[in-house]
C-alpha positions in Angstrom: -23.7 12.1 -69.8 -20.8 14.1 -69.3 -22.5 16.2 -66.7 -23.5 12.9 -64.9 -20.2 11.3 -65.0 -18.3 14.5 -63.7 -20.9 14.6 -60.8 -20.3 10.9 -59.9 -16.3 11.6 -59.8 -16.9 14.5 -57.7 -19.2 12.5 -55.3 -16.6 9.7 -55.2 -13.8 12.0 -54.4 -15.8 13.6 -51.6 -16.6 10.3 -50.3 -13.2 9.1 -50.4 -12.0 12.3 -48.5 -14.4 12.0 -45.9 -13.5 8.4 -45.7 -9.6 9.2 -45.4 -10.7 12.0 -42.7 -12.4 9.6 -40.7 -9.7 7.1 -40.7 -7.2 9.7 -39.9 -9.1 11.2 -36.9 -9.7 7.7 -35.8 -6.2 6.8 -36.2 -5.1 10.1 -34.7 -7.5 9.6 -31.4 -6.6 6.3 -31.2 -2.8 7.3 -30.6 -3.2 10.2 -28.7 -1.2 9.5 -25.3 -0.7 11.4 -22.3 1.4 14.3 -22.4 4.7 14.9 -20.8 8.1 16.5 -20.8 10.4 16.6 -23.7 12.6 13.3 -23.4 16.4 13.1 -24.0 18.0 10.0 -25.8 18.6 7.0 -23.5 18.2 8.8 -20.2 14.6 9.9 -21.1 13.6 12.1 -18.0 15.6 11.3 -15.4 17.8 14.7 -15.7 14.2 16.5 -15.1 13.6 14.5 -11.9 14.9 14.3 -8.8 15.8 10.9 -7.8 15.5 11.7 -4.0 12.1 12.8 -3.9 10.3 11.8 -6.9 7.1 12.2 -5.6 7.9 15.9 -5.4 9.1 16.2 -8.9 5.5 14.2 -10.1 3.5 16.9 -8.2 5.4 19.5 -10.0 4.9 18.0 -13.2 1.1 17.4 -12.6 0.7 20.9 -12.4 2.1 21.7 -15.7 0.4 18.4 -17.5 -2.9 17.5 -15.9 -3.6 14.4 -13.8 -2.5 11.7 -16.3 1.1 12.2 -18.0 3.9 10.3 -19.2 7.5 10.2 -18.1 10.6 8.4 -19.3 13.2 6.7 -16.8 15.7 5.7 -19.2 13.7 3.6 -22.1 10.9 2.8 -19.7 7.7 4.4 -20.3 5.7 5.2 -17.4 2.1 7.1 -17.3 1.6 8.7 -14.2 -2.0 9.0 -12.6 -2.1 11.7 -10.3 -5.1 12.9 -7.9 -8.0 10.9 -6.5 -10.3 11.1 -9.8 -7.4 9.5 -12.0 -6.4 7.0 -9.5 -10.1 5.9 -8.9 -11.1 5.8 -12.5 -8.2 3.6 -13.5 -7.9 1.2 -10.4 -11.5 0.8 -9.7 -13.5 2.0 -12.7 -11.5 0.2 -14.9 -9.9 -2.1 -12.8 -9.5 -5.2 -15.1 -7.7 -2.8 -17.8 -5.2 -1.7 -14.9 -5.0 -4.7 -12.9 -1.6 -6.0 -14.3 2.0 -5.3 -12.2 4.7 -3.3 -13.8 8.0 -4.3 -14.5 10.2 -4.0 -11.6 13.8 -5.1 -12.6 14.9 -5.6 -9.3 11.9 -7.5 -7.8 11.8 -9.3 -10.9 15.0 -10.7 -10.8 14.4 -11.4 -7.1 10.6 -12.7 -7.0 11.1 -14.2 -10.7 7.5 -13.3 -11.2 6.2 -16.4 -9.2 4.3 -14.4 -6.2 1.5 -12.7 -5.6 3.8 -9.0 -6.0 5.1 -9.2 -9.4 3.0 -12.2 -11.1 0.4 -11.3 -13.7 -2.5 -13.1 -15.5 -3.9 -16.2 -14.5 -0.7 -17.1 -12.2 -1.4 -13.9 -10.3 -5.3 -14.3 -10.2 -5.2 -18.1 -8.8 -2.4 -17.2 -6.4 -4.4 -14.4 -5.0 -7.4 -16.4 -4.6 -5.2 -19.2 -2.9 -3.8 -16.3 -0.4 -7.2 -15.1 0.5 -8.7 -18.3 1.2 -5.9 -19.4 3.1 -5.8 -16.5 5.3 -9.4 -16.9 5.9 -9.2 -20.5 6.7 -6.3 -19.6 9.3 -9.1 -17.1 10.7 -8.4 -13.7 9.0 -11.2 -11.5 9.8 -12.5 -14.2 12.5 -12.2 -14.5 16.3 -9.0 -16.7 16.3 -7.0 -14.4 14.2 -7.8 -11.4 16.5 -7.3 -13.4 19.7 -3.6 -14.4 18.1 -3.2 -10.3 17.9 -4.7 -9.8 21.4 -1.9 -12.3 22.6 0.8 -11.1 20.6 0.1 -7.5 22.1 0.5 -9.1 25.5 3.9 -10.5 24.5 4.8 -7.2 23.2 3.3 -5.0 26.4 5.8 -7.3 28.6 8.7 -7.1 26.5 8.4 -3.2 26.4 8.0 -3.4 30.4 11.1 -5.4 30.7 13.2 -2.4 29.5 12.4 -0.8 32.8 11.9 2.8 31.6 15.3 3.1 30.0 15.0 4.9 26.3 15.8 2.2 23.3 14.3 2.4 19.7 11.4 0.1 19.5 11.6 -0.7 16.1 12.9 -4.2 16.4 10.2 -4.9 18.9 7.2 -3.7 16.6 8.6 -5.7 13.7 9.1 -8.8 15.8 5.5 -8.5 17.0 4.1 -8.0 13.3 6.3 -11.0 12.0 5.0 -13.4 14.8 1.2 -12.7 13.6 1.8 -13.7 9.8 4.2 -16.5 11.0 1.2 -18.0 13.0 -0.9 -17.8 10.2 1.6 -19.2 7.5 3.7 -21.3 9.3 1.2 -22.3 12.2 3.3 -20.8 15.3 4.8 -17.6 16.7 8.6 -17.3 17.6 10.0 -16.3 21.1 11.5 -12.9 20.8 14.9 -14.3 22.0 14.5 -17.5 19.4 17.8 -16.8 17.0 15.8 -18.6 14.3 13.0 -16.1 14.5 15.3 -13.6 12.8 16.8 -15.9 10.1 14.0 -15.8 7.1 15.3 -18.8 5.0 14.9 -21.1 8.3 11.5 -19.9 8.4 10.8 -20.3 4.7 12.0 -23.9 5.0 8.5 -24.4 7.0 6.9 -24.1 3.9 8.2 -27.6 2.8 5.2 -28.8 5.0 2.7 -27.7 2.6 3.9 -29.8 -0.2 1.1 -32.6 0.5 -1.7 -30.2 0.5 -0.3 -28.4 -2.5 -0.6 -31.7 -4.3 -4.0 -32.0 -3.4 -4.2 -28.6 -5.5 -2.2 -29.7 -8.2 -4.3 -33.3 -8.6 -6.1 -33.7 -11.9 -4.7 -30.1 -13.1 -2.4 -30.5 -16.5 -0.9 -27.1 -15.8 -1.3 -25.6 -12.2 -0.2 -22.7 -10.9 0.2 -24.3 -7.3 3.6 -25.4 -7.6 6.0 -25.3 -4.4 7.9 -22.4 -6.3 4.9 -20.1 -6.5 3.7 -21.1 -3.3 7.2 -20.3 -1.6 7.4 -17.0 -3.5 4.0 -16.1 -2.5 4.8 -17.2 1.3 7.7 -15.0 1.1 5.5 -12.0 0.0 2.8 -12.6 2.7 5.9 -12.5 5.0 7.6 -9.3 4.2 4.3 -7.5 3.4 2.9 -8.4 7.2 6.1 -7.8 8.9 7.3 -4.7 7.1 4.4 -2.5 6.7 2.9 -2.7 10.0 5.9 -2.7 12.0 7.3 0.4 9.9 3.8 2.0 10.3 3.7 1.5 14.2 7.4 3.1 14.3 6.1 6.1 12.6 3.2 6.3 14.8 5.0 6.5 18.0 7.6 8.9 17.0 4.4 11.2 15.9 2.6 10.5 19.3 5.6 11.7 21.0 5.6 15.0 19.6 2.0 15.6 20.6 1.1 14.4 24.2 -2.0 16.2 24.1 -3.2 13.5 21.4 -2.0 10.7 23.7 -4.0 11.9 26.7 -7.1 12.0 24.6 -6.5 8.5 23.5 -5.8 7.3 27.0 -8.9 8.9 28.2 -10.5 7.1 25.4 -9.1 4.0 26.6 -10.2 4.2 30.2 -13.5 5.1 29.3 -14.0 2.1 26.9 -11.8 -0.5 27.8 -10.2 0.3 31.4 -7.0 -1.2 32.6 -7.7 -4.7 33.1 -8.4 -6.1 30.0 -6.8 -6.2 26.5 -8.4 -4.3 23.5 -10.1 -5.9 21.0 -11.4 -5.2 17.2 -14.9 -4.7 18.8 -13.6 -1.7 21.0 -12.7 0.4 17.9 -16.3 1.4 16.9 -16.8 3.0 20.4 -13.3 4.7 20.2 -13.8 7.1 17.4 -10.7 9.5 18.2 -8.3 6.7 18.8 -9.6 5.1 15.3 -9.2 8.8 13.8 -5.7 8.9 15.0 -4.6 5.5 13.6 -6.3 6.6 10.3 -4.3 9.8 10.1 -0.9 8.0 11.1 -1.3 6.0 7.9 -2.5 9.0 5.9 0.3 11.4 7.0 3.5 8.9 6.7 2.4 8.5 3.0 4.2 4.9 3.3 4.5 4.0 -0.2 3.6 7.3 -2.1 3.8 5.9 -5.7 2.2 3.0 -5.1 3.8 -0.6 -6.5 3.4 0.4 -10.2 0.8 -1.4 -12.1 0.7 -2.1 -15.9 -2.1 -2.0 -18.3 -3.1 -5.6 -19.6 -4.2 -4.8 -23.1 -4.4 -1.7 -25.2 -6.5 1.0 -23.1 -8.6 3.6 -23.8 -8.3 6.3 -20.7 -10.2 9.5 -20.8 -9.1 10.6 -24.1 -5.9 8.7 -24.2 -4.7 5.7 -25.5 -2.6 3.6 -23.6 -0.4 0.7 -25.1 -0.7 -2.9 -23.8 2.0 -3.6 -20.8 2.8 0.2 -20.4 3.8 0.7 -16.7 1.0 3.0 -14.5 2.1 5.0 -11.3 -0.8 5.3 -9.5 0.3 8.2 -7.0 -1.2 7.3 -3.6 0.5 10.5 -2.0 -1.6 12.6 -4.3 -4.6 11.0 -3.0 -3.7 11.0 1.0 -2.6 14.5 0.6 -5.4 16.0 -1.2 -6.0 19.1 0.2 -9.8 19.6 -0.5 -10.2 16.3 1.2 -7.6 17.0 4.0 -7.1 20.8 4.7 -3.5 21.5 5.7 -2.5 17.8 4.6 1.3 18.4 5.5 0.0 18.6 9.2 -0.6 15.5 11.6 -4.3 16.2 12.3 -6.7 13.5 13.8 -9.5 16.0 13.0 -9.1 14.9 9.3 -11.3 11.8 10.1 -13.7 13.3 12.7 -16.9 14.8 12.1 -17.8 17.9 14.0 -19.8 16.0 16.7 -16.6 14.0 17.5 -17.7 10.5 15.5 -15.3 8.9 13.1 -15.7 10.2 9.4 -15.0 7.9 6.7 -13.1 8.8 3.5 -13.1 7.2 0.0 -9.4 9.2 -0.2 -7.9 6.8 2.7 -6.3 4.1 0.5 -2.7 3.7 2.1 -3.3 -0.1 1.0 -3.7 0.7 -2.6 -7.4 0.2 -4.0 -9.0 -2.0 -7.0 -7.9 -5.7 -7.7 -4.2 -5.3 -6.5 -5.1 -3.7 -3.1 -3.0 -5.6 -0.4 -4.4 -8.8 0.3 -3.4 -8.3 4.0 -5.0 -5.1 4.5 -7.7 -6.4 7.2 -5.0 -8.3 8.9 -2.6 -5.0 9.2 -5.0 -2.9 10.2 -6.5 -4.9 13.2 -2.6 -5.4 14.3 -1.8 -1.4 14.0 -5.2 -0.7 16.1 -4.5 -3.5 18.9 -0.9 -3.2 19.2 -1.1 0.8 19.5 -3.9 0.7 21.7 -2.5 -1.8 23.8 0.9 0.1 24.3 -1.0 3.4 24.9 -3.3 1.5 27.6 0.0 0.4 29.5 2.5 3.2 29.2 3.1 7.0 28.6 5.8 7.7 26.3 8.9 10.0 27.1 10.8 11.3 24.5 14.4 11.9 25.0 14.3 15.6 23.6 11.7 18.0 24.0 9.0 17.2 22.1 8.5 20.3 20.3 11.8 19.5 18.6 10.8 16.2 17.3 11.2 15.9 13.6 7.8 13.6 12.4 8.3 14.0 8.6 9.4 10.7 7.5 12.8 10.2 5.4 11.6 10.7 2.0 12.8 8.0 -0.8 11.5 6.9 -3.9 9.6 3.5 -2.9 8.8 4.1 0.6 8.5 6.8 3.6 11.0 5.6 6.5 10.6 6.7 10.1 13.8 8.8 11.4 15.6 6.9 13.9 14.7 7.8 17.5 14.7 6.6 21.1 12.0 6.7 23.5 11.1 5.7 27.3 8.0 3.5 28.2 7.0 4.6 31.4 4.1 2.7 33.3 0.7 4.2 33.9 
């Protein structure tokens, strides 16, 4: 009996130890969070980062800590995803988990979590669904919106023609053209380039009041609706700013880059003359027959790396990602720059080369790494609209004009002005010579 009792106690001790070990291992694995540099009190890792070129700082950290690592900006914890595989696994394979919007104090104060950009949860889902449906109703991706872009391209060409070959900064012209497309969708009308109201955002936003009756159709029978005047006003502002800035800035980058490479312009113009000619306006149907021009447009967006760190995401719940545990609401930085500048997918990624999007036989080559508009559930709502505008506007300009830089093309610096949030084009002037 004594031996049996000792055996029983021994077995109980062993079982207890195994259970304790299993529990410890489970907790240990659950709490294993992405590695990162040692943080300092209050300031976190700020002193270890270059605030003027945060993308480069993160690139160096990724070489030491891998594709998933943690940094602290002050007290703000951020998990960085670096490289195509990590970004894809998070934003596409685990799209629901990573679909939150990160805490952006400046934008939060301005937008108050009411528009598409900064909202989360059910508010974001309903506003995004409403915005997509509205854009479709107004013809995004249909013939009507394409005709609007073609019409605006004509106005843009004529405005450039009126500069009479004098050098100027085309930035305002390009932004105005992009603005008029989104205005025609949101407000139902375009604005003359000389109209002073066109430059006053608040007066444009007042036009949103006309939507009130249709909004109250949306709200009827719904005790708690996300479709309030405030949320729709903020959503309108989101669409206006995104639809104006991204396209206009991309085109400004593009025209500066093309000044440096006259041989690329010549190839584009040869393709334009062959497919479109000089007498009719470019249309989206032409793109499939213009692989070189399409490759140049893609390479412009890849090269400029407009939003190198993306707009921050957040995890919607406690999340297991690879071997790591990421607590709910943790801010996520999916570094788009690490995807767009991947040296395996794009040889010599720091060089502007349309060949990155061309097969050996000259046909267009698609790439899963092309995600300038982000990817997954938070991909830019107006991606399709922006891509149409960039192609048609750029093609229309080069159909009608040849670019003449004010300095030798070899001396043009096409590298963007690097910042933490967005890579902006360097100031420049250029003359447009009629063809």
